[in-house]
mmJSON file of the N, C-alpha and C atoms, coordinates in Angstrom:
{"data_MODEL":{"atom_site":{
"group_PDB":["ATOM","ATOM","ATOM","ATOM","ATOM","ATOM","ATOM","ATOM","ATOM","ATOM","ATOM","ATOM","ATOM","ATOM","ATOM","ATOM","ATOM","ATOM","ATOM","ATOM","ATOM","ATOM","ATOM","ATOM","ATOM","ATOM","ATOM","ATOM","ATOM","ATOM","ATOM","ATOM","ATOM","ATOM","ATOM","ATOM","ATOM","ATOM","ATOM","ATOM","ATOM","ATOM","ATOM","ATOM","ATOM","ATOM","ATOM","ATOM","ATOM","ATOM","ATOM","ATOM","ATOM","ATOM","ATOM","ATOM","ATOM","ATOM","ATOM","ATOM","ATOM","ATOM","ATOM","ATOM","ATOM","ATOM","ATOM","ATOM","ATOM","ATOM","ATOM","ATOM","ATOM","ATOM","ATOM","ATOM","ATOM","ATOM","ATOM","ATOM","ATOM","ATOM","ATOM","ATOM","ATOM","ATOM","ATOM","ATOM","ATOM","ATOM","ATOM","ATOM","ATOM","ATOM","ATOM","ATOM","ATOM","ATOM","ATOM","ATOM","ATOM","ATOM","ATOM","ATOM","ATOM"],
"id":[1,2,3,4,5,6,7,8,9,10,11,12,13,14,15,16,17,18,19,20,21,22,23,24,25,26,27,28,29,30,31,32,33,34,35,36,37,38,39,40,41,42,43,44,45,46,47,48,49,50,51,52,53,54,55,56,57,58,59,60,61,62,63,64,65,66,67,68,69,70,71,72,73,74,75,76,77,78,79,80,81,82,83,84,85,86,87,88,89,90,91,92,93,94,95,96,97,98,99,100,101,102,103,104,105],
"type_symbol":["N","C","C","N","C","C","N","C","C","N","C","C","N","C","C","N","C","C","N","C","C","N","C","C","N","C","C","N","C","C","N","C","C","N","C","C","N","C","C","N","C","C","N","C","C","N","C","C","N","C","C","N","C","C","N","C","C","N","C","C","N","C","C","N","C","C","N","C","C","N","C","C","N","C","C","N","C","C","N","C","C","N","C","C","N","C","C","N","C","C","N","C","C","N","C","C","N","C","C","N","C","C","N","C","C"],
"label_atom_id":["N","CA","C","N","CA","C","N","CA","C","N","CA","C","N","CA","C","N","CA","C","N","CA","C","N","CA","C","N","CA","C","N","CA","C","N","CA","C","N","CA","C","N","CA","C","N","CA","C","N","CA","C","N","CA","C","N","CA","C","N","CA","C","N","CA","C","N","CA","C","N","CA","C","N","CA","C","N","CA","C","N","CA","C","N","CA","C","N","CA","C","N","CA","C","N","CA","C","N","CA","C","N","CA","C","N","CA","C","N","CA","C","N","CA","C","N","CA","C","N","CA","C"],
"label_alt_id":[null,null,null,null,null,null,null,null,null,null,null,null,null,null,null,null,null,null,null,null,null,null,null,null,null,null,null,null,null,null,null,null,null,null,null,null,null,null,null,null,null,null,null,null,null,null,null,null,null,null,null,null,null,null,null,null,null,null,null,null,null,null,null,null,null,null,null,null,null,null,null,null,null,null,null,null,null,null,null,null,null,null,null,null,null,null,null,null,null,null,null,null,null,null,null,null,null,null,null,null,null,null,null,null,null],
"label_comp_id":["LEU","LEU","LEU","GLU","GLU","GLU","GLU","GLU","GLU","ILE","ILE","ILE","ALA","ALA","ALA","ASP","ASP","ASP","ILE","ILE","ILE","THR","THR","THR","GLY","GLY","GLY","THR","THR","THR","GLN","GLN","GLN","LEU","LEU","LEU","GLY","GLY","GLY","THR","THR","THR","VAL","VAL","VAL","LYS","LYS","LYS","SER","SER","SER","ARG","ARG","ARG","MET","MET","MET","HIS","HIS","HIS","TYR","TYR","TYR","ALA","ALA","ALA","LYS","LYS","LYS","ARG","ARG","ARG","ALA","ALA","ALA","LEU","LEU","LEU","ARG","ARG","ARG","LYS","LYS","LYS","LEU","LEU","LEU","ILE","ILE","ILE","GLU","GLU","GLU","GLU","GLU","GLU","LYS","LYS","LYS","ALA","ALA","ALA","PRO","PRO","PRO"],
"label_asym_id":["A","A","A","A","A","A","A","A","A","A","A","A","A","A","A","A","A","A","A","A","A","A","A","A","A","A","A","A","A","A","A","A","A","A","A","A","A","A","A","A","A","A","A","A","A","A","A","A","A","A","A","A","A","A","A","A","A","A","A","A","A","A","A","A","A","A","A","A","A","A","A","A","A","A","A","A","A","A","A","A","A","A","A","A","A","A","A","A","A","A","A","A","A","A","A","A","A","A","A","A","A","A","A","A","A"],
"label_entity_id":["1","1","1","1","1","1","1","1","1","1","1","1","1","1","1","1","1","1","1","1","1","1","1","1","1","1","1","1","1","1","1","1","1","1","1","1","1","1","1","1","1","1","1","1","1","1","1","1","1","1","1","1","1","1","1","1","1","1","1","1","1","1","1","1","1","1","1","1","1","1","1","1","1","1","1","1","1","1","1","1","1","1","1","1","1","1","1","1","1","1","1","1","1","1","1","1","1","1","1","1","1","1","1","1","1"],
"label_seq_id":[1,1,1,2,2,2,3,3,3,4,4,4,5,5,5,6,6,6,7,7,7,8,8,8,9,9,9,10,10,10,11,11,11,12,12,12,13,13,13,14,14,14,15,15,15,16,16,16,17,17,17,18,18,18,19,19,19,20,20,20,21,21,21,22,22,22,23,23,23,24,24,24,25,25,25,26,26,26,27,27,27,28,28,28,29,29,29,30,30,30,31,31,31,32,32,32,33,33,33,34,34,34,35,35,35],
"pdbx_PDB_ins_code":[null,null,null,null,null,null,null,null,null,null,null,null,null,null,null,null,null,null,null,null,null,null,null,null,null,null,null,null,null,null,null,null,null,null,null,null,null,null,null,null,null,null,null,null,null,null,null,null,null,null,null,null,null,null,null,null,null,null,null,null,null,null,null,null,null,null,null,null,null,null,null,null,null,null,null,null,null,null,null,null,null,null,null,null,null,null,null,null,null,null,null,null,null,null,null,null,null,null,null,null,null,null,null,null,null],
"Cartn_x":[22.408,21.579,20.132,19.954,18.593,17.842,18.551,17.922,17.497,18.336,17.99,16.737,16.67,15.503,14.244,14.36,13.21,12.746,13.691,13.354,12.737,13.302,12.817,11.639,11.374,10.261,10.521,11.797,12.155,12.748,12.876,13.461,14.97,15.538,16.975,17.758,17.294,17.964,18.009,16.95,16.897,17.935,18.051,19.041,20.449,20.735,22.061,22.37,21.385,21.561,21.845,21.058,21.244,22.585,23.012,24.316,25.438,25.294,26.304,26.461,25.33,25.389,25.896,25.535,26.007,27.517,28.038,29.487,30.221,29.669,30.309,30.321,29.215,29.139,30.124,30.225,31.171,32.611,32.912,34.264,34.625,33.685,33.926,34.194,33.391,33.582,34.937,35.313,36.589,37.754,37.672,38.752,38.879,37.76,37.816,38.473,38.245,38.791,40.252,40.613,41.975,42.476,42.974,43.414,44.647],
"Cartn_y":[-14.035,-14.442,-14.66,-15.155,-15.363,-14.035,-12.992,-11.674,-11.164,-11.389,-10.985,-11.724,-13.022,-13.819,-13.289,-12.948,-12.412,-11.08,-10.187,-8.854,-8.929,-9.777,-9.853,-10.805,-11.601,-12.538,-13.719,-14.079,-15.219,-16.331,-17.504,-18.648,-18.437,-19.042,-18.939,-19.51,-20.612,-21.212,-20.275,-19.513,-18.547,-17.453,-16.982,-15.944,-16.471,-17.687,-18.277,-18.408,-18.856,-19.028,-17.694,-16.681,-15.36,-14.762,-14.962,-14.457,-15.141,-16.445,-17.195,-16.635,-16.448,-15.931,-14.495,-13.701,-12.312,-12.257,-13.11,-13.147,-13.553,-14.538,-15.007,-13.905,-13.173,-12.083,-10.97,-10.637,-9.603,-10.026,-11.285,-11.792,-11.676,-12.021,-11.941,-10.498,-9.559,-8.15,-7.631,-8.004,-7.548,-8.104,-9.387,-9.998,-9.362,-8.954,-8.303,-6.925,-6.215,-4.866,-4.876,-5.828,-5.876,-7.318,-7.802,-9.208,-9.505],
"Cartn_z":[3.734,2.617,3.044,4.255,4.752,4.844,5.254,5.362,3.979,2.986,1.619,1.161,1.444,1.063,1.745,3.019,3.752,3.162,2.902,2.403,1.009,0.158,-1.223,-1.385,-0.36,-0.426,-1.336,-1.483,-2.327,-1.478,-2.083,-1.393,-1.226,-0.186,0.053,-1.13,-1.684,-2.838,-4.035,-4.22,-5.32,-5.109,-3.879,-3.563,-3.825,-3.382,-3.588,-5.07,-5.838,-7.279,-7.956,-7.617,-8.231,-7.846,-6.606,-6.166,-6.952,-7.172,-7.913,-9.327,-10.02,-11.384,-11.418,-10.42,-10.359,-10.156,-9.261,-9.034,-10.299,-11.001,-12.225,-13.286,-13.407,-14.38,-14.028,-12.747,-12.313,-12.58,-12.282,-12.505,-13.986,-14.859,-16.297,-16.718,-16.221,-16.564,-16.088,-14.876,-14.317,-15.126,-15.491,-16.265,-17.647,-18.238,-19.545,-19.454,-18.357,-18.193,-17.753,-16.89,-16.348,-16.345,-17.466,-17.553,-16.722],
"occupancy":[1.0,1.0,1.0,1.0,1.0,1.0,1.0,1.0,1.0,1.0,1.0,1.0,1.0,1.0,1.0,1.0,1.0,1.0,1.0,1.0,1.0,1.0,1.0,1.0,1.0,1.0,1.0,1.0,1.0,1.0,1.0,1.0,1.0,1.0,1.0,1.0,1.0,1.0,1.0,1.0,1.0,1.0,1.0,1.0,1.0,1.0,1.0,1.0,1.0,1.0,1.0,1.0,1.0,1.0,1.0,1.0,1.0,1.0,1.0,1.0,1.0,1.0,1.0,1.0,1.0,1.0,1.0,1.0,1.0,1.0,1.0,1.0,1.0,1.0,1.0,1.0,1.0,1.0,1.0,1.0,1.0,1.0,1.0,1.0,1.0,1.0,1.0,1.0,1.0,1.0,1.0,1.0,1.0,1.0,1.0,1.0,1.0,1.0,1.0,1.0,1.0,1.0,1.0,1.0,1.0],
"B_iso_or_equiv":[0.0,0.0,0.0,0.0,0.0,0.0,0.0,0.0,0.0,0.0,0.0,0.0,0.0,0.0,0.0,0.0,0.0,0.0,0.0,0.0,0.0,0.0,0.0,0.0,0.0,0.0,0.0,0.0,0.0,0.0,0.0,0.0,0.0,0.0,0.0,0.0,0.0,0.0,0.0,0.0,0.0,0.0,0.0,0.0,0.0,0.0,0.0,0.0,0.0,0.0,0.0,0.0,0.0,0.0,0.0,0.0,0.0,0.0,0.0,0.0,0.0,0.0,0.0,0.0,0.0,0.0,0.0,0.0,0.0,0.0,0.0,0.0,0.0,0.0,0.0,0.0,0.0,0.0,0.0,0.0,0.0,0.0,0.0,0.0,0.0,0.0,0.0,0.0,0.0,0.0,0.0,0.0,0.0,0.0,0.0,0.0,0.0,0.0,0.0,0.0,0.0,0.0,0.0,0.0,0.0],
"pdbx_formal_charge":[null,null,null,null,null,null,null,null,null,null,null,null,null,null,null,null,null,null,null,null,null,null,null,null,null,null,null,null,null,null,null,null,null,null,null,null,null,null,null,null,null,null,null,null,null,null,null,null,null,null,null,null,null,null,null,null,null,null,null,null,null,null,null,null,null,null,null,null,null,null,null,null,null,null,null,null,null,null,null,null,null,null,null,null,null,null,null,null,null,null,null,null,null,null,null,null,null,null,null,null,null,null,null,null,null],
"auth_seq_id":[1,1,1,2,2,2,3,3,3,4,4,4,5,5,5,6,6,6,7,7,7,8,8,8,9,9,9,10,10,10,11,11,11,12,12,12,13,13,13,14,14,14,15,15,15,16,16,16,17,17,17,18,18,18,19,19,19,20,20,20,21,21,21,22,22,22,23,23,23,24,24,24,25,25,25,26,26,26,27,27,27,28,28,28,29,29,29,30,30,30,31,31,31,32,32,32,33,33,33,34,34,34,35,35,35],
"auth_comp_id":["LEU","LEU","LEU","GLU","GLU","GLU","GLU","GLU","GLU","ILE","ILE","ILE","ALA","ALA","ALA","ASP","ASP","ASP","ILE","ILE","ILE","THR","THR","THR","GLY","GLY","GLY","THR","THR","THR","GLN","GLN","GLN","LEU","LEU","LEU","GLY","GLY","GLY","THR","THR","THR","VAL","VAL","VAL","LYS","LYS","LYS","SER","SER","SER","ARG","ARG","ARG","MET","MET","MET","HIS","HIS","HIS","TYR","TYR","TYR","ALA","ALA","ALA","LYS","LYS","LYS","ARG","ARG","ARG","ALA","ALA","ALA","LEU","LEU","LEU","ARG","ARG","ARG","LYS","LYS","LYS","LEU","LEU","LEU","ILE","ILE","ILE","GLU","GLU","GLU","GLU","GLU","GLU","LYS","LYS","LYS","ALA","ALA","ALA","PRO","PRO","PRO"],
"auth_asym_id":["A","A","A","A","A","A","A","A","A","A","A","A","A","A","A","A","A","A","A","A","A","A","A","A","A","A","A","A","A","A","A","A","A","A","A","A","A","A","A","A","A","A","A","A","A","A","A","A","A","A","A","A","A","A","A","A","A","A","A","A","A","A","A","A","A","A","A","A","A","A","A","A","A","A","A","A","A","A","A","A","A","A","A","A","A","A","A","A","A","A","A","A","A","A","A","A","A","A","A","A","A","A","A","A","A"],
"auth_atom_id":["N","CA","C","N","CA","C","N","CA","C","N","CA","C","N","CA","C","N","CA","C","N","CA","C","N","CA","C","N","CA","C","N","CA","C","N","CA","C","N","CA","C","N","CA","C","N","CA","C","N","CA","C","N","CA","C","N","CA","C","N","CA","C","N","CA","C","N","CA","C","N","CA","C","N","CA","C","N","CA","C","N","CA","C","N","CA","C","N","CA","C","N","CA","C","N","CA","C","N","CA","C","N","CA","C","N","CA","C","N","CA","C","N","CA","C","N","CA","C","N","CA","C"],
"pdbx_PDB_model_num":[1,1,1,1,1,1,1,1,1,1,1,1,1,1,1,1,1,1,1,1,1,1,1,1,1,1,1,1,1,1,1,1,1,1,1,1,1,1,1,1,1,1,1,1,1,1,1,1,1,1,1,1,1,1,1,1,1,1,1,1,1,1,1,1,1,1,1,1,1,1,1,1,1,1,1,1,1,1,1,1,1,1,1,1,1,1,1,1,1,1,1,1,1,1,1,1,1,1,1,1,1,1,1,1,1]
}}}
């Protein structure tokens, strides 16, 4: 995650937050397709 923050020029906390929301969105999509 630190490498992602360095490459994108964002704070580590921002990367963690975005990853959390992305995982949640993916989980929702997967559950809708294959319950």
